[in-house]
C-alpha positions in Angstrom: 70.8 -54.9 4.6 71.6 -55.8 1.0 69.4 -58.8 1.0 66.5 -56.9 2.4 67.2 -54.1 -0.3 66.8 -56.7 -3.1 63.4 -57.7 -1.8 61.8 -54.4 -1.0 58.2 -54.0 -2.1 56.8 -50.8 -0.6 58.4 -47.7 1.1 56.1 -45.7 3.2 57.0 -42.1 4.3 55.2 -40.3 7.1 56.2 -36.8 8.6 57.1 -36.9 12.3 58.2 -33.4 13.4 61.2 -32.3 11.4 62.0 -35.8 10.1 60.2 -38.6 8.2 59.3 -42.1 9.5 60.1 -44.6 6.8 58.5 -48.1 6.8 59.9 -50.7 4.6 57.6 -53.7 3.7 57.5 -56.9 1.8 54.4 -59.0 1.2 52.5 -56.8 3.5 54.9 -57.4 6.4 57.2 -54.7 7.8 60.9 -55.5 7.3 62.2 -52.5 9.3 61.6 -48.9 10.2 64.0 -46.0 9.8 64.1 -42.2 10.4 64.9 -40.1 7.3 66.2 -36.4 7.5 66.4 -34.1 4.5 68.6 -31.0 3.9 68.3 -28.3 1.3 71.1 -28.4 -1.2 71.7 -26.5 -4.5 70.1 -29.5 -6.3 67.1 -29.4 -4.0 66.2 -31.5 -1.0 68.5 -34.5 -0.5 68.9 -37.2 2.3 71.0 -35.9 5.1 70.6 -38.6 7.7 69.2 -42.1 7.8 68.9 -44.2 10.9 67.5 -47.7 11.4 65.1 -48.0 14.4 65.4 -51.0 16.5 63.0 -50.6 19.4 64.0 -47.5 21.2 67.6 -47.4 19.8 68.6 -46.0 16.4 71.5 -47.2 14.2 73.1 -44.5 12.0 73.4 -45.5 8.3 74.7 -43.8 5.2 71.9 -41.5 3.6 72.7 -43.1 0.2 71.2 -46.3 1.5 67.7 -44.8 1.5 68.3 -43.9 -2.1 69.3 -47.5 -3.0 66.2 -48.7 -1.2 64.0 -46.3 -3.1 65.4 -47.5 -6.4 64.9 -51.2 -5.5 61.2 -50.6 -4.2 58.2 -51.4 -6.5 56.3 -48.4 -5.0 56.8 -45.4 -2.8 53.9 -44.0 -0.8 53.7 -40.7 1.0 51.1 -40.3 3.8 48.4 -37.7 3.0 48.7 -36.6 6.7 52.2 -35.3 5.9 52.1 -31.5 5.7 52.0 -29.9 2.2 55.5 -28.7 2.6 56.8 -32.1 3.7 55.0 -33.8 0.7 56.6 -31.3 -1.6 60.1 -31.8 -0.2 59.8 -35.6 -0.5 58.5 -35.4 -4.0 61.3 -33.1 -5.1 63.9 -35.3 -3.4 62.6 -38.5 -5.1 62.2 -36.6 -8.5 65.9 -35.7 -8.3 66.6 -39.4 -8.4 64.1 -40.0 -11.2 61.8 -41.9 -8.8 58.6 -39.8 -9.3 56.9 -42.5 -11.3 56.9 -44.8 -8.3 55.7 -42.1 -6.0 52.0 -41.6 -4.9 50.3 -39.7 -2.0 47.9 -41.9 -0.3 45.4 -41.6 2.7 46.7 -43.6 5.6 45.7 -44.3 9.2 47.5 -41.8 11.4 47.5 -44.2 14.4 49.2 -46.9 12.3 51.6 -44.4 10.8 52.6 -43.1 14.3 53.2 -46.7 15.3 55.3 -47.4 12.2 52.7 -49.4 10.2 51.7 -48.7 6.6 47.8 -48.9 6.4 46.3 -47.3 3.3 42.7 -46.5 3.7 39.9 -45.3 1.5 36.7 -43.4 2.2 34.9 -46.7 2.0 37.1 -48.5 4.6 38.1 -45.7 6.9 36.5 -44.4 10.1 36.5 -40.7 10.8 38.2 -39.6 14.0 37.9 -35.9 14.7 39.0 -34.3 11.3 41.1 -37.3 10.3 40.6 -40.9 9.1 41.8 -44.1 10.7 41.6 -47.7 9.8 39.0 -50.1 11.1 41.4 -51.9 13.5 42.6 -48.7 15.1 39.0 -47.5 15.3 38.0 -50.6 17.3 41.0 -50.1 19.7 40.1 -46.4 20.0 36.4 -47.4 20.8 37.6 -49.8 23.5 39.7 -47.1 25.0 36.8 -44.7 25.1 34.6 -47.5 26.6 37.1 -47.9 29.3 37.4 -44.2 29.8 33.6 -43.8 30.1 33.3 -46.6 32.6 32.0 -49.1 30.1 35.1 -51.1 29.6 33.3 -54.3 30.4 30.5 -54.1 28.0 29.1 -57.4 26.8 30.0 -58.9 23.5 26.6 -58.1 22.1 26.8 -54.5 23.1 30.4 -54.2 21.9 29.4 -55.8 18.5 26.4 -53.4 18.3 28.6 -50.4 18.8 31.3 -51.6 16.4 28.7 -52.3 13.7 27.2 -48.8 14.1 30.7 -47.3 13.9 31.5 -49.1 10.7 28.1 -48.2 9.2 28.3 -44.5 9.9 32.2 -44.4 9.7 32.4 -41.8 12.6 34.0 -42.6 15.9 32.9 -39.4 17.6 29.2 -40.1 16.9 29.6 -43.4 18.7 31.5 -41.9 21.6 28.7 -39.2 21.9 26.2 -42.1 22.0 28.1 -43.5 25.0 27.8 -40.0 26.7 23.9 -40.3 26.4 23.6 -38.1 23.3 20.3 -38.9 21.3 21.2 -39.6 17.7 18.1 -41.3 16.2 20.1 -42.8 13.3 22.4 -44.5 15.7 20.0 -45.4 18.6 17.4 -46.9 16.3 17.5 -50.7 16.7 14.7 -51.7 14.4 11.0 -51.1 13.7 8.1 -53.5 14.4 5.8 -52.8 11.6 2.2 -52.3 11.9 0.3 -55.3 10.8 -3.4 -56.0 10.2 -4.9 -59.5 9.7 -7.9 -59.6 7.5 -11.0 -60.3 9.6 -14.6 -59.7 8.6 -15.9 -57.5 11.5 -19.0 -58.7 13.2 -21.8 -56.1 13.5 -23.0 -55.5 17.0 -26.6 -55.4 15.9 -26.2 -59.1 14.6 -25.4 -60.4 18.2 -28.2 -62.1 20.1 -27.3 -60.9 23.7 -29.2 -60.0 26.7 -31.2 -56.8 25.7 -29.5 -54.7 28.3 -26.0 -55.6 27.1 -27.1 -55.6 23.5 -28.4 -51.9 23.7 -25.2 -50.9 25.6 -23.0 -52.5 22.9 -24.9 -51.0 19.9 -24.7 -47.5 21.5 -21.0 -47.8 21.7 -19.9 -49.7 18.6 -21.3 -50.4 15.0 -18.9 -53.5 14.6 -16.6 -55.5 16.9 -12.8 -55.2 16.6 -11.1 -58.0 14.7 -10.1 -60.1 17.7 -13.5 -59.8 19.3 -15.1 -60.9 16.0 -12.8 -63.9 15.8 -13.8 -64.8 19.3 -17.6 -64.4 18.6 -17.2 -66.5 15.4 -15.5 -69.3 17.4 -18.1 -69.8 20.1 -17.7 -67.1 22.7 -21.5 -66.8 23.3 -22.0 -70.5 23.0 -20.0 -70.9 26.2 -16.7 -72.3 24.7 -13.6 -71.9 26.7 -11.1 -69.7 24.9 -7.5 -68.6 25.1 -7.3 -65.1 23.5 -3.8 -64.0 22.5 -3.5 -60.5 21.1 -1.4 -57.4 21.4 -2.0 -54.6 23.8 -4.8 -52.2 22.7 -6.5 -54.6 20.3 -9.6 -55.0 22.4 -9.2 -58.6 23.9 -10.3 -57.5 27.4 -13.9 -56.8 26.1 -14.0 -60.4 24.9 -14.0 -61.6 28.6 -16.3 -58.8 29.7 -18.9 -59.6 27.1 -19.0 -63.2 27.8 -19.3 -62.8 31.6 -21.8 -59.9 31.6 -24.0 -61.7 29.2 -24.0 -64.9 31.2 -24.7 -63.0 34.4 -27.7 -61.2 32.8 -29.0 -64.6 31.5 -28.8 -66.1 35.0 -25.8 -68.4 34.3 -23.8 -67.5 37.3 -21.4 -65.0 38.7 -18.6 -63.6 36.7 -15.0 -63.7 38.2 -12.5 -61.4 36.5 -9.0 -62.1 37.9 -5.8 -60.1 37.5 -2.3 -60.4 39.1 -2.1 -57.2 41.0 -4.2 -55.2 43.6 -3.8 -52.0 41.5 -5.1 -53.6 38.5 -8.1 -55.1 40.4 -8.9 -51.6 41.7 -8.8 -50.2 38.2 -10.9 -53.0 36.7 -13.4 -52.7 39.5 -13.9 -49.1 38.7 -14.3 -49.8 35.0 -16.9 -52.5 35.6 -18.8 -50.0 37.8 -18.6 -47.2 35.3 -19.6 -49.4 32.3 -22.0 -52.0 33.7 -22.9 -50.8 37.1 -26.4 -50.0 36.0 -26.9 -53.6 34.8 -25.1 -55.7 37.5 -23.7 -55.6 41.1 -19.9 -55.5 41.3 -17.6 -56.5 44.2 -13.9 -56.8 44.7 -11.7 -59.4 46.4 -8.0 -58.6 46.8 -6.8 -60.6 49.7 -8.3 -58.2 52.3 -12.1 -58.1 52.4 -12.7 -54.5 51.3 -11.4 -51.7 49.3 -9.4 -49.6 51.7 -10.5 -46.2 50.3 -14.2 -46.9 49.8 -14.9 -49.3 52.7 -17.1 -51.5 50.7 -17.4 -55.1 51.9 -16.6 -58.0 49.6 -19.9 -59.5 48.5 -19.8 -63.2 47.4 -23.3 -62.9 46.0 -22.4 -60.1 43.6 -23.0 -60.4 40.0 -19.4 -59.6 39.1 -16.4 -60.2 41.3 -13.1 -58.6 40.4 -10.2 -60.0 42.2 -6.5 -60.7 42.4 -5.3 -64.3 41.9 -4.4 -64.4 45.7 -7.6 -62.8 46.8 -9.8 -65.4 45.2 -7.4 -68.2 46.2 -7.5 -67.0 49.7 -11.3 -67.3 49.7 -11.1 -70.9 48.3 -8.3 -71.9 50.9 -10.4 -70.5 53.8 -13.7 -72.1 52.7 -15.5 -68.8 51.8 -18.6 -69.1 49.9 -18.1 -68.0 46.2 -21.8 -68.4 44.9 -22.6 -70.0 41.6 -19.7 -69.1 39.3 -20.7 -69.0 35.7 -17.7 -67.3 34.0 -14.0 -67.0 34.9 -11.9 -64.6 33.1 -8.1 -64.8 33.8 -6.2 -61.8 32.6 -2.4 -62.0 32.1 -2.5 -65.8 32.1 1.2 -65.8 31.0 1.9 -65.2 34.7 1.8 -69.0 34.8 5.5 -69.0 33.7 6.7 -66.8 36.5 9.0 -68.5 38.9 7.5 -67.1 42.2 3.8 -66.7 41.2 3.3 -69.2 38.4 2.6 -72.2 40.5 0.0 -70.3 42.6 -2.0 -69.3 39.5 -1.7 -72.9 38.2 -3.0 -74.1 41.6 -5.8 -71.5 41.6 -7.0 -72.6 38.2 -7.2 -76.2 39.3 -8.9 -75.4 42.7 -11.3 -73.0 41.0 -12.3 -75.5 38.4 -12.8 -78.2 41.1 -15.0 -75.7 43.0 -17.1 -74.9 40.0 -17.5 -78.4 39.2 -18.6 -79.5 42.7 -21.1 -76.6 42.7 -22.5 -77.5 39.2 -23.1 -81.1 40.5 -25.2 -79.8 43.3 -27.1 -77.3 41.0 -26.9 -78.4 37.4 -28.9 -75.5 36.1 -26.5 -73.6 33.9 -24.0 -76.2 32.6 -20.9 -75.2 34.4 -18.6 -72.3 34.1 -17.0 -70.8 30.9 -13.3 -70.0 31.1 -11.7 -67.1 29.1 -7.9 -66.6 29.4 -6.3 -63.4 28.2 -2.8 -62.6 27.2 -0.8 -60.2 25.0 2.3 -62.3 24.8 2.6 -66.0 24.8 5.4 -68.1 23.3 3.6 -71.3 22.8 -0.1 -70.4 22.3 -1.2 -73.7 20.6 0.3 -75.9 23.5 -1.1 -73.6 26.1 -4.6 -73.6 24.7 -4.4 -77.4 24.5 -3.4 -77.8 28.2 -6.0 -75.3 29.3 -8.6 -77.2 27.1 -9.6 -74.1 25.4 -10.0 -72.8 21.8 -7.1 -70.6 20.7 -8.1 -67.1 19.4 -4.9 -65.6 18.1 -4.8 -62.2 16.5 -1.5 -60.9 15.4 -2.2 -57.3 14.7 0.1 -54.4 15.6 -2.1 -51.3 15.3 0.7 -48.8 14.8 4.4 -49.3 14.1 6.9 -49.3 17.0 10.3 -47.9 16.5 12.7 -49.3 19.0 15.9 -47.5 20.1 18.8 -48.5 22.4 21.4 -46.2 23.8 23.9 -46.2 26.6 24.1 -44.0 29.8 24.9 -44.3 33.4 22.4 -44.0 36.2 22.6 -40.3 36.6 22.9 -39.6 32.9 19.7 -41.7 32.3 17.6 -39.0 33.9 19.0 -36.4 31.7 18.3 -38.5 28.6 14.8 -39.3 29.8 14.0 -35.6 30.3 15.1 -34.8 26.8 12.9 -37.7 25.4 9.9 -36.7 27.5 10.1 -33.0 26.4 10.6 -34.0 22.7 7.6 -36.3 22.8 5.2 -33.9 24.7 6.1 -31.1 22.2 5.0 -33.4 19.2 1.5 -33.7 18.2 0.1 -36.6 16.3 -2.1 -36.3 13.2 -5.0 -37.2 15.4 -4.4 -34.2 17.6 -2.8 -35.8 20.6 0.4 -34.7 22.3 3.0 -37.4 22.8 3.1 -38.9 26.3 5.6 -41.2 27.9 5.6 -44.2 30.4 9.1 -44.6 32.0 9.5 -48.0 33.6 12.0 -48.4 36.4 12.8 -51.0 39.1 11.9 -49.3 42.4 9.3 -47.0 44.0 12.1 -44.7 45.2 13.4 -44.3 41.7 9.9 -43.5 40.4 9.8 -40.4 42.6 13.5 -39.5 41.9 12.9 -39.5 38.1 9.4 -37.7 38.2 11.0 -34.9 40.4 13.8 -34.3 37.9 11.7 -34.0 34.7 11.1 -30.5 33.5 7.6 -31.0 32.3 4.8 -32.3 34.5 5.2 -35.9 35.5 4.0 -38.2 38.3 5.1 -41.5 40.0 2.7 -44.3 39.8 3.2 -47.5 41.9 1.4 -49.8 44.2 2.7 -47.9 47.2 0.4 -44.9 46.3 -3.1 -45.0 47.7 -5.9 -45.7 45.4 -7.2 -42.1 45.0 -3.7 -40.9 44.2 -3.3 -43.4 41.4 -6.8 -42.6 40.0 -5.9 -39.0 40.0 -2.7 -39.8 38.0 -4.7 -41.8 35.6 -7.2 -38.9 35.1 -4.4 -36.3 34.5 -2.6 -38.6 32.0 -5.9 -39.2 30.1 -6.6 -35.5 29.9 -3.0 -34.8 28.7 -2.1 -32.8 31.8 1.0 -35.0 32.4 3.9 -35.5 30.0 4.9 -38.7 31.7 4.2 -41.3 34.3 7.1 -43.1 36.0 6.1 -46.5 37.1 7.5 -49.8 38.4 7.9 -52.8 36.0 5.6 -54.7 38.4 2.7 -52.7 37.2 3.4 -53.1 33.6 0.9 -55.9 33.0 -2.1 -53.7 33.2 -1.1 -50.0 33.2 -3.7 -48.5 31.0 -2.1 -45.2 29.9 -2.4 -44.0 26.3 1.2 -43.4 25.8 3.1 -42.9 22.6 6.4 -43.6 24.1 7.8 -46.2 26.5 11.2 -45.7 28.1 13.1 -48.3 30.0 15.1 -46.7 32.8 16.1 -50.2 33.9 15.6 -53.7 32.6 14.9 -55.1 36.1 11.8 -56.0 38.0 12.9 -55.7 41.6 16.0 -57.9 41.7 15.2 -59.9 38.7 15.9 -59.1 35.0 12.9 -58.9 32.8 11.9 -61.8 30.7 11.4 -61.5 27.0 7.7 -61.9 27.6 7.6 -59.1 30.1 9.7 -56.8 28.0 7.3 -57.2 25.0 4.3 -56.7 27.2 5.8 -53.4 28.5 7.0 -52.1 25.1 3.6 -53.0 23.7 2.3 -50.0 25.7 3.7 -47.6 23.1 1.4 -46.3 20.6 -2.5 -46.4 20.5 -4.3 -46.5 17.1 -6.9 -43.9 18.1 -4.2 -41.5 19.5 -0.9 -41.9 17.7 0.7 -42.5 14.3 3.6 -44.6 15.8 5.0 -45.8 19.0 8.5 -45.2 20.3 10.5 -47.3 22.7 13.8 -46.3 24.2 16.0 -48.8 26.1 18.6 -47.0 28.3 21.5 -49.3 29.1 24.1 -48.9 31.7 27.1 -51.2 30.6 28.6 -53.6 33.1 25.8 -52.9 35.7 23.5 -55.1 37.7 21.0 -54.1 40.4 21.7 -56.9 42.9 24.5 -59.3 43.5 22.3 -62.2 42.7 22.0 -61.1 39.0 24.2 -63.2 36.8 24.1 -60.9 33.7 24.7 -57.2 33.3 22.3 -54.7 31.8 24.0 -54.5 28.4 23.9 -58.2 28.0 20.3 -58.4 29.0 19.3 -55.5 26.7 20.3 -57.3 23.5 19.0 -60.6 24.7 15.6 -59.0 25.1 15.8 -57.1 21.8 16.7 -60.2 19.9 15.1 -62.8 22.0 12.1 -65.1 21.2 9.1 -65.3 23.4 9.5 -67.9 26.2 7.1 -70.9 26.4 4.4 -70.5 29.2 4.9 -73.5 31.3 4.8 -73.8 35.2 7.8 -75.5 36.9 7.7 -76.9 40.4 10.5 -77.1 43.0 9.8 -79.0 46.2 8.6 -75.9 48.1 6.1 -75.0 45.3 4.9 -78.6 45.1 4.3 -78.8 48.9 2.6 -75.3 49.0 0.1 -76.2 46.1 -0.5 -79.8 47.4 -1.4 -78.4 50.8 -3.8 -75.9 49.3 -5.3 -78.7 47.2 -5.8 -80.8 50.4 -7.5 -77.8 52.1 -10.0 -77.3 49.1 -10.4 -80.8 47.8 -9.5 -83.3 50.6 -9.1 -86.7 49.1 -9.5 -85.1 45.7 -6.0 -83.4 46.2 -4.3 -85.9 43.9 -6.9 -85.2 41.1 -6.3 -81.5 41.5 -2.5 -82.0 41.3 -2.9 -84.1 38.2 -4.9 -81.4 36.3 -2.3 -78.6 36.9 -0.1 -77.5 34.0 3.2 -78.2 35.7 4.2 -81.7 36.8 3.7 -82.0 40.6 5.5 -84.9 42.3 2.4 -85.7 44.4 3.7 -88.7 46.5 6.8 -86.8 47.4 4.8 -83.7 48.4 2.3 -85.6 50.4 5.2 -87.3 52.3 6.7 -83.9 53.1 3.3 -82.6 54.3 3.0 -85.5 56.7 6.6 -85.1 57.9 6.0 -81.3 58.5 2.7 -82.0 60.4 0.8 -79.9 57.9 -1.8 -82.6 57.2 -3.6 -85.4 59.1 -4.8 -87.9 56.5 -6.3 -85.7 53.9 -7.2 -82.8 56.2 -4.9 -79.9 57.1 -3.8 -79.7 60.7 -4.3 -76.4 62.5 -0.8 -75.6 61.6 -1.2 -76.6 58.0 -4.4 -74.5 57.8 -2.6 -71.4 59.0 0.3 -72.1 56.6 -1.9 -72.3 53.6 -4.2 -69.4 54.4 -1.1 -67.2 54.6 0.4 -68.5 51.4 3.6 -69.6 53.3 6.3 -71.7 51.8 7.5 -74.4 54.2 10.8 -72.7 55.0 8.9 -69.4 55.9 6.6 -71.4 58.1 9.4 -73.0 60.0 11.3 -69.7 60.3 8.1 -68.1 61.9 7.6 -71.1 64.2 11.2 -71.1 65.5 11.0 -67.3 66.2 7.7 -67.6 68.0 9.1 -70.4 70.2 12.0 -68.2 71.0 9.7 -65.3 71.8 11.2 -63.1 69.0 9.8 -59.6 68.3 7.6 -59.6 65.2 10.0 -57.2 63.5 12.7 -59.8 63.9 10.5 -62.5 62.5 9.8 -60.4 59.4 13.5 -59.6 59.0 14.5 -63.3 59.3 12.0 -64.2 56.5 13.3 -61.4 54.2 16.9 -62.5 54.9 16.0 -66.1 54.4 14.3 -65.4 51.0 17.1 -63.2 49.9 19.6 -66.1 50.4 17.6 -68.5 48.2 
């Protein structure tokens, strides 16, 4: 040991029971560990035993060897975690050998000390653990242990990095562990704030517009000036019939752009207005809105796939002034040769649906088929110059390119009416409801400066979960999803609007057009069915938090269950998805075609356009391999020349993909029960 003694740099002493752990270091590396025992003598405390530790064994050495080590050392450090009596004994013993000038009490990591490592720490570098302080490396290890203990041992790199960064920022391990238990600590859960922004736009006065008198009077009674996005649209040719892509955040007034264009053209005898949305629930809501706002000026009808509204029993009227419909409802009318009248305006809400894997190609095909139908009608009756197209979206990743391919003028207004504070926290499935209950209560108990109580939209991934959550909330709440009948949904909307409900719990599928004036949005899950949300969908949903006429700010809470997916087909886990969505950039809106989608849309184009099917394919946003698709349609016996066969007509009328059609045909030939056919199709789709 003599060579080691000559090269000693630091001796560290830490109390362990009745003895002291001694760590001897040189150049920051441990040379060896030993156990030191003191005994009281007439001269004061003195070394009584000294044992070198080698693994689990100990080698007895002469106590004087410790004194020699101490004399050779450059510095001697005593752990602050050592008891006051223990520190006093050590100092007296070292002073007895005139070594007090080398001796200093320092704060050290107790985990390192227990493991025989010397790790001095300061209040700037340490992390609090209970009433003690530990080094950052041990804090990370302890956090991993807590993650494993709480069931989150497999959190993604992004989530773990987030938790570690928070821990280092607040220097408190217990607060982070509490966060994993679903405790709401706003300083820790806060991810960022999306600031309120206002683009400078000179507002257009409503009395300066030269609209049909009926609409002009209605507008002047409601508003003195138009909102900024509406003013921009008017200034760029809205009432001159120019096609427009309007991109603006939720609650900025873009929907009125489409309404004004269409109603004005209807009243000036420039054709029917089509207002198209992706979901039946949204079509029902919009139908009611049009009747309430414009019913004294125009006739309104609805087309949602079926030919009537189930609750009211009103028949679809193709000669109505305004037709509200779902994409599929109007497309079904085209595919089956229904008369659509003279279409003067087409408004397509939520046009970013074009990028969705399952529905994007159908909207792409619908736009092409509807444009073709309008053009053919205009050729026969050229009395109003063709249809005006207005596309609406709150979230588009590539607005300039999308406007170009849609041959429309881009109207982009990047205002955020109120700031949105985004939070992320961790909780398992059962803990989430408890957290949601606390968030809903806290928000409903808060009143804005404009006199409105805070209300919450909770987004989840299934209808069953909607009911489960709403039942467990202490304050009045209601489920809201497409499985409820129309009257029930309208009742929920009314109660929420009158502040009788603290929260609605809805499926992500209804996020696009849920029109609730909520101050807070809570994500119970980040899935839509069995698919993770896209960045675009996520932003669309969180944009529902905070309305300028109601609230001072919006709040968004993302509740994350680490290492969890909702279906075995999901490649990522919820914690991975959460930080991808929070940090992600908006995806481009483009439509992609696989073989099944290309065959389905080409068949629909044949049904509507006959020999013009290739031209219809060519004008779609996505690249459709027309020759290959035509070859498959002939092979499948779906077309004969450029006419659908009876089989092909049935397939296109029911929006069947080729594989679904063949599954049904095979079942019918085998005389299968209808339930078996449905099950076979569901199983087949689940395997894709």
